C-alpha positions in Angstrom: 0.0 -0.1 0.1 1.1 3.5 -0.7 0.2 7.0 0.3 0.3 10.2 -1.9 1.0 13.2 -0.1 0.0 16.6 -1.5 -2.9 15.4 -3.7 -6.3 13.5 -3.4 -6.9 10.9 -6.1 -10.4 10.0 -6.1 -10.9 8.6 -9.7 -10.8 4.7 -10.0 -8.9 3.6 -12.9 -8.3 0.2 -14.6 -6.4 -0.8 -17.7 -7.0 -4.3 -19.0 -4.9 -6.1 -21.6 -3.4 -2.6 -22.8 -6.6 -1.7 -24.6 -9.8 -1.7 -22.4 -9.7 1.2 -19.8 -12.2 2.5 -17.4 -12.0 5.8 -15.6 -14.6 7.0 -13.2 -15.6 7.8 -9.5 -17.9 4.9 -8.9 -16.9 2.2 -6.2 -18.3 -1.2 -6.4 -21.0 -1.0 -4.1 -24.8 -0.1 -4.0 -24.5 3.3 -2.9 -22.1 4.5 -5.9 -24.5 3.0 -8.6 -27.9 3.5 -7.0 -27.8 6.6 -4.5 -24.7 8.6 -5.7 -25.4 8.6 -9.5 -21.6 8.2 -10.0 -20.2 7.2 -13.4 -17.4 5.5 -15.2 -16.3 5.7 -18.6 -14.8 3.1 -20.8 -12.3 3.6 -23.5 -11.3 1.1 -26.1 -7.7 1.9 -27.6 -4.0 1.3 -26.9 -3.1 5.0 -26.9 -5.5 6.0 -24.0 -4.4 2.8 -22.2 -0.8 3.6 -22.6 -1.4 7.1 -21.3 -3.7 6.1 -18.3 -0.9 3.6 -17.2 1.8 6.2 -17.4 0.1 8.6 -15.3 -0.9 6.1 -12.7 2.8 5.1 -12.7 3.8 8.8 -12.1 1.4 8.9 -9.1 2.6 5.7 -7.8 6.4 6.7 -8.0 5.5 9.8 -5.9 3.6 7.8 -3.3 5.1 6.7 0.2 4.9 3.1 1.0 2.8 2.2 4.2 4.2 -0.7 5.8 2.8 -2.3 9.0 5.6 -0.7 11.3 4.8 2.8 10.1 1.2 2.1 10.4 1.6 1.2 14.2 3.6 4.4 14.8 0.9 6.8 13.5 0.1 9.5 16.1 -2.9 9.8 18.4 -4.7 12.5 16.1 -4.6 10.3 13.2 -6.0 7.3 15.3 -8.9 9.6 16.7 -9.7 10.9 13.1 -9.8 7.3 11.7 -12.2 6.1 14.6 -14.5 9.0 14.1 -14.5 8.3 10.4 -15.4 4.7 10.9 -18.3 5.7 13.0 -19.8 7.7 10.1 -18.4 5.7 6.9 -21.8 4.5 5.9 -22.7 8.3 5.3 -19.6 8.7 3.3 
């Protein structure tokens, strides 16, 4: 797992076989498809798939790895925020 600092990536992307690409905001859950009116676009073509993969790799390169040691050492503030978010995650 990796964490990107200085940016928030919300779009979900996938490239399959270097030809089929999907980009969008929907999660694979009922809320995204039924309640949130989220949408994904599917593009067929090697050029778009290559460009999408290259952008993903740039973001991945700039992200910081998160390992179990680093996760265990996170501060009290982060732990409190995470517990609060867990309480209201069904609303998000």
